[in-house]
C-alpha positions as CSV (number, residue, x, y, z in Angstrom):
1,M,-185.1,-18.9,78.1
2,Q,-182.9,-21.1,80.2
3,R,-179.8,-19.1,81.3
4,Y,-177.7,-22.0,82.4
5,N,-176.9,-25.5,81.3
6,A,-179.4,-27.3,83.5
7,F,-179.1,-31.0,84.4
8,S,-182.9,-31.4,84.0
9,E,-182.7,-30.3,80.4
10,E,-179.9,-32.8,79.7
11,L,-182.1,-35.6,81.1
12,K,-185.0,-34.5,78.9
13,R,-182.8,-34.6,75.8
14,V,-181.3,-38.0,76.7
15,F,-184.4,-39.8,77.8
16,G,-187.3,-37.8,76.5
17,C,-189.3,-38.2,79.7
18,K,-189.3,-37.3,83.4
19,V,-186.3,-38.8,85.2
20,Q,-185.6,-38.6,88.9
21,R,-182.6,-39.4,91.0
22,L,-183.1,-41.9,93.8
23,S,-180.7,-41.7,96.7
24,V,-179.1,-44.8,98.0
25,D,-177.2,-45.6,101.2
26,A,-175.1,-48.7,100.4
27,G,-173.4,-48.9,103.8
28,F,-170.1,-47.3,102.9
29,T,-167.8,-45.3,105.2
30,C,-165.2,-42.7,104.5
31,P,-161.3,-42.7,104.8
32,N,-161.7,-39.4,106.7
33,R,-163.7,-41.3,109.4
34,D,-162.4,-44.8,109.6
35,G,-158.8,-43.7,110.4
36,A,-157.2,-44.2,106.9
37,V,-157.0,-40.4,106.6
38,G,-158.6,-39.2,109.7
39,T,-161.4,-39.9,112.2
40,D,-163.4,-36.7,112.6
41,G,-164.6,-36.2,109.0
42,C,-165.1,-32.8,107.4
43,I,-166.3,-30.1,109.7
44,F,-169.7,-29.8,108.0
45,C,-170.4,-33.5,107.8
46,G,-172.6,-35.2,110.5
47,G,-172.4,-38.8,111.7
48,K,-174.7,-40.1,109.0
49,G,-172.9,-38.8,105.9
50,S,-174.0,-36.3,103.4
51,G,-177.5,-36.6,102.1
52,S,-178.5,-39.7,104.1
53,Y,-181.8,-38.4,105.3
54,G,-185.0,-39.6,103.5
55,I,-183.5,-43.0,102.6
56,L,-185.2,-46.2,103.8
57,Q,-182.7,-47.6,106.3
58,G,-181.8,-51.2,107.1
59,V,-182.6,-52.7,103.7
60,G,-180.6,-53.5,100.6
61,V,-180.0,-51.3,97.5
62,A,-182.9,-52.7,95.4
63,E,-185.4,-52.4,98.2
64,Q,-184.4,-48.8,98.9
65,L,-184.8,-48.0,95.2
66,E,-188.2,-49.7,94.9
67,H,-189.4,-47.7,97.9
68,A,-188.1,-44.4,96.6
69,K,-189.6,-45.2,93.1
70,E,-193.1,-45.3,94.6
71,V,-192.6,-41.9,96.2
72,M,-191.3,-40.3,93.0
73,V,-194.0,-41.8,90.8
74,R,-196.7,-40.5,93.1
75,K,-195.0,-37.1,93.6
76,Y,-193.4,-36.3,90.3
77,K,-195.0,-38.8,87.8
78,A,-191.5,-39.9,86.9
79,S,-191.1,-42.9,84.6
80,R,-187.3,-43.4,84.6
81,F,-184.8,-43.3,87.5
82,I,-181.1,-42.9,88.2
83,A,-179.7,-44.7,91.3
84,Y,-177.7,-42.1,93.2
85,F,-175.1,-43.6,95.5
86,Q,-174.9,-40.6,97.8
87,S,-174.0,-41.4,101.4
88,Y,-170.3,-41.3,102.3
89,S,-167.6,-42.4,99.8
90,N,-169.3,-44.8,97.3
91,T,-166.1,-46.2,95.7
92,Y,-164.5,-47.0,99.1
93,A,-164.6,-50.8,98.8
94,P,-163.1,-53.7,96.8
95,V,-164.0,-53.7,93.2
96,E,-166.2,-56.9,93.3
97,Q,-168.3,-55.4,96.2
98,L,-168.8,-52.3,94.1
99,R,-169.8,-54.3,91.1
100,R,-172.3,-56.2,93.1
101,L,-173.9,-53.1,94.5
102,Y,-174.0,-51.2,91.2
103,D,-175.4,-54.2,89.3
104,E,-178.1,-54.6,92.0
105,A,-179.2,-51.0,91.4
106,L,-179.3,-51.5,87.6
107,S,-181.4,-54.6,88.0
108,V,-184.3,-52.6,89.4
109,P,-186.9,-52.0,86.6
110,D,-186.8,-48.5,85.1
111,V,-183.4,-47.6,86.6
112,V,-181.5,-46.3,83.6
113,G,-178.3,-45.0,85.1
114,L,-176.0,-44.5,88.0
115,I,-174.6,-41.5,89.9
116,V,-171.7,-42.4,92.2
117,G,-170.5,-39.9,94.8
118,T,-167.1,-40.2,96.3
119,R,-163.8,-38.5,97.2
120,P,-160.9,-38.0,94.9
121,D,-158.6,-40.1,97.1
122,C,-160.9,-43.2,96.8
123,L,-160.2,-43.9,93.1
124,P,-157.5,-46.5,92.6
125,A,-156.9,-47.6,89.0
126,E,-158.9,-50.8,89.3
127,T,-161.9,-48.8,90.6
128,L,-161.6,-46.3,87.8
129,D,-161.5,-49.1,85.3
130,L,-164.7,-50.5,86.8
131,L,-166.4,-47.1,86.6
132,A,-165.4,-46.8,83.0
133,E,-167.3,-50.1,82.3
134,Y,-170.5,-48.5,83.7
135,A,-169.9,-45.3,81.8
136,R,-170.0,-47.3,78.6
137,R,-172.9,-49.5,79.8
138,C,-175.4,-46.9,81.1
139,Y,-176.0,-43.3,81.8
140,F,-173.3,-42.5,84.3
141,W,-171.8,-39.7,86.4
142,L,-169.1,-39.7,89.0
143,E,-169.5,-37.0,91.6
144,L,-166.3,-35.8,93.3
145,G,-166.2,-33.6,96.4
146,L,-163.9,-30.6,96.0
147,Q,-165.7,-28.0,98.1
148,S,-163.1,-25.3,97.7
149,P,-160.3,-24.2,95.2
150,L,-158.1,-23.1,98.1
151,E,-155.5,-25.4,99.8
152,R,-155.9,-23.5,103.1
153,T,-159.6,-24.0,103.1
154,L,-159.3,-27.7,102.4
155,A,-157.0,-27.9,105.5
156,A,-159.3,-25.8,107.6
157,I,-162.4,-27.9,106.8
158,N,-160.4,-31.1,107.4
159,R,-161.0,-32.5,103.9
160,G,-158.0,-34.8,104.2
161,H,-156.9,-34.4,100.6
162,D,-155.4,-31.6,98.5
163,L,-156.1,-30.0,95.2
164,A,-153.7,-32.1,93.4
165,S,-155.7,-35.2,94.4
166,F,-158.8,-33.7,92.8
167,S,-157.0,-32.7,89.6
168,T,-155.4,-36.1,89.2
169,A,-158.7,-37.9,89.7
170,V,-160.4,-35.7,87.1
171,S,-157.5,-36.4,84.6
172,E,-157.7,-40.1,85.2
173,C,-161.5,-40.1,84.7
174,Q,-161.1,-38.1,81.4
175,K,-158.7,-40.8,80.1
176,R,-161.4,-43.4,80.6
177,G,-164.4,-41.4,79.4
178,I,-166.0,-41.0,82.8
179,R,-168.0,-37.8,83.3
180,V,-167.2,-35.9,86.5
181,C,-169.5,-33.6,88.5
182,A,-167.6,-31.5,91.1
183,H,-169.2,-30.4,94.4
184,I,-168.3,-26.9,95.6
185,I,-169.5,-25.0,98.6
186,L,-170.0,-21.2,98.7
187,G,-169.7,-19.4,102.0
188,L,-166.9,-21.5,103.6
189,P,-165.2,-19.7,106.6
190,G,-162.4,-17.4,105.7
191,E,-162.9,-17.1,102.0
192,S,-163.4,-13.8,100.3
193,R,-166.0,-13.3,97.5
194,E,-163.3,-13.4,94.8
195,E,-161.8,-16.5,96.3
196,M,-165.1,-18.3,96.2
197,L,-165.6,-17.2,92.6
198,S,-162.2,-18.5,91.7
199,G,-163.7,-21.9,92.0
200,A,-165.4,-21.5,88.7
201,E,-162.1,-20.9,86.9
202,F,-160.5,-23.8,88.7
203,L,-163.3,-26.1,87.5
204,N,-163.0,-24.7,84.0
205,R,-159.3,-25.4,83.9
206,C,-159.7,-29.0,85.3
207,G,-162.2,-29.7,82.5
208,V,-165.0,-31.1,84.7
209,D,-168.3,-32.0,83.0
210,G,-170.7,-30.9,85.8
211,V,-171.0,-29.0,89.0
212,K,-173.1,-29.0,92.1
213,I,-173.1,-25.6,93.9
214,H,-173.9,-25.9,97.6
215,L,-174.7,-23.3,100.2
216,L,-172.8,-23.8,103.5
217,H,-175.3,-25.4,105.9
218,V,-174.7,-25.6,109.6
219,M,-176.1,-29.0,110.7
220,R,-176.6,-30.4,114.2
221,G,-173.9,-32.8,115.4
222,T,-171.1,-31.3,113.3
223,R,-167.9,-29.4,114.3
224,L,-169.2,-26.6,112.2
225,A,-172.2,-26.2,114.5
226,K,-169.8,-25.7,117.5
227,M,-167.9,-23.1,115.5
228,Y,-171.1,-21.3,114.6
229,R,-172.3,-21.2,118.2
230,E,-168.9,-19.7,119.1
231,G,-169.4,-16.9,116.5
232,Q,-166.6,-18.2,114.2
233,V,-168.8,-18.8,111.1
234,P,-170.5,-15.8,109.4
235,L,-173.2,-17.1,107.0
236,L,-174.4,-15.6,103.8
237,D,-177.9,-14.0,103.6
238,R,-180.2,-15.0,100.8
239,D,-179.5,-12.0,98.6
240,S,-175.8,-12.3,98.9
241,Y,-175.9,-16.0,98.0
242,V,-178.1,-15.4,95.0
243,G,-175.7,-12.7,93.7
244,L,-172.7,-15.0,94.4
245,V,-174.3,-17.9,92.4
246,C,-175.0,-15.7,89.5
247,D,-171.5,-14.3,89.5
248,F,-170.2,-17.9,89.6
249,L,-172.3,-19.0,86.7
250,E,-171.2,-16.1,84.6
251,R,-167.6,-17.3,85.0
252,L,-168.4,-21.0,84.4
253,D,-167.7,-22.7,81.1
254,P,-171.1,-22.9,79.4
255,R,-170.5,-26.6,78.4
256,I,-170.5,-27.6,82.2
257,V,-173.8,-29.1,83.3
258,V,-175.2,-27.4,86.4
259,Q,-176.7,-30.1,88.5
260,R,-177.5,-28.1,91.6
261,L,-177.6,-24.4,92.6
262,T,-178.3,-24.7,96.3
263,G,-178.7,-27.4,98.9
264,D,-181.6,-28.4,101.1
265,G,-180.5,-29.7,104.4
266,N,-182.6,-32.0,106.6
267,R,-185.2,-29.7,108.3
268,K,-184.9,-31.3,111.7
269,D,-181.1,-31.1,111.8
270,L,-180.6,-27.7,110.1
271,I,-179.4,-24.9,112.4
272,A,-178.7,-22.2,109.9
273,P,-179.4,-20.5,107.5
274,L,-183.1,-21.2,107.9
275,W,-183.9,-19.2,104.7
276,S,-182.4,-22.1,102.7
277,L,-185.4,-24.3,103.6
278,A,-187.4,-22.3,101.0
279,K,-185.4,-24.0,98.2
280,F,-187.7,-23.1,95.3
281,E,-187.8,-19.5,96.4
282,V,-184.0,-19.4,96.3
283,L,-184.0,-21.0,92.8
284,N,-186.6,-18.5,91.6
285,C,-184.5,-15.6,92.9
286,I,-181.4,-16.9,91.0
287,D,-183.5,-17.2,87.8
288,H,-184.9,-13.7,88.3
289,E,-181.4,-12.2,89.0
290,L,-180.0,-13.7,85.9
291,E,-182.9,-12.3,83.9
292,R,-182.5,-8.9,85.6
293,R,-178.9,-8.8,84.6
294,K,-179.7,-10.2,81.1
295,T,-176.8,-12.6,81.6
296,R,-176.2,-16.3,81.4
297,Q,-173.7,-19.1,82.3
298,G,-170.4,-18.3,80.6
299,A,-171.0,-14.7,80.0
300,R,-167.7,-13.9,81.6
301,F,-165.9,-17.1,80.7
302,A,-163.7,-15.9,77.8
303,G,-160.9,-13.7,79.0
304,S,-162.1,-13.8,82.6
305,D,-159.9,-11.9,85.0
306,V,-160.8,-13.9,88.1
307,A,-157.7,-14.4,90.3
308,L,-156.7,-17.9,91.3
309,P,-155.2,-17.6,94.8
310,D,-153.8,-20.8,96.2
311,T,-155.0,-23.0,93.3
312,V,-153.2,-25.7,91.4
313,S,-151.5,-24.6,88.1
C-alpha cells in the first residue's frame, strides 16, 4: 500500500491518465540576484537558477513545452502535461507579462495545468489575484521556497526573507483558494536532526497543501561548493537521509500532498553527495524503510512532541 500522500496518485485521481510536469525557463530573475534583496543568491543556487538543466534554451515557452512533450511521450507515454515554471522566481514580473506567459503555456495542446515556483517575497496583491484566476481556471499549484523552519538558517543560507514572509504568503494564498507546495531542504549546515524535523510541524501549522523534500546538493559554481571544499559542510549519507525522510513523513499532516522525496541534481554539475544520482534507489529505500517500520505519513502527527526552535508562532 502507499504509505504517503503521493502527488502521482493525486494526478491519477484528477485526470485518470499519465500526467507529466514539463519544466519551463521563462527568462525570470530573482530579487536575491538583481539587487532588490541581494546580489549573490542563496548559497546553494548556481548562476542558472534551480532546475534549469534539461530545458531547451533560447526559445519561447510554447516551443520549450512542445519539445519537452515529445520527450515525455516517448519516454513515459504521457498524454497530459503540466507546465512547470521552475527557473528562478516565476512571479517576479508585472502582472500582464505573467498573464501572457501563463496563457502561452496553457495554449499548448494537452497542457492541462500550471505549477509556478517563486519566493514568498515576490507575491504582491495584484499577482496573488492573478494566480487566483488561474487556480479557478485550471489545475494549479504555487510552489514557495522555504528551505528551513529556522530563522538563523535562512540568514546563513542567504535566503533574503524571513519566516514571517513565508507564513504571510501562505495565508494570503489560502484566502484566495491557491494551493501552496512548500520546498524544504534536509541537511542544511548547522541544523540538528530535531531542528530539521521541526520543519514538518511548521508546515502543518502553516496549513500548506503540498511539500517537496529536497536533499542538500553541492553544485559547482555555488558558494556552498566553496564551503564544502573548506570542510564547513558535512553531508548526510544515504541511510541517514532515508531515515530522516521517514521521520519527517511520520510527523507530517497526512492531508499534505508529497510532491518530492529527494532531488536529482544535474550530473555534470553535482559535486556531492554522489549517491543521490541513483534517485530511484533512494526512493525505493524510503518505501522499504516505511514498510519495515510499518508506519505511514502522519503516524506521529496527532500530539507530536517535536520542538519548534526559532519558528514563527
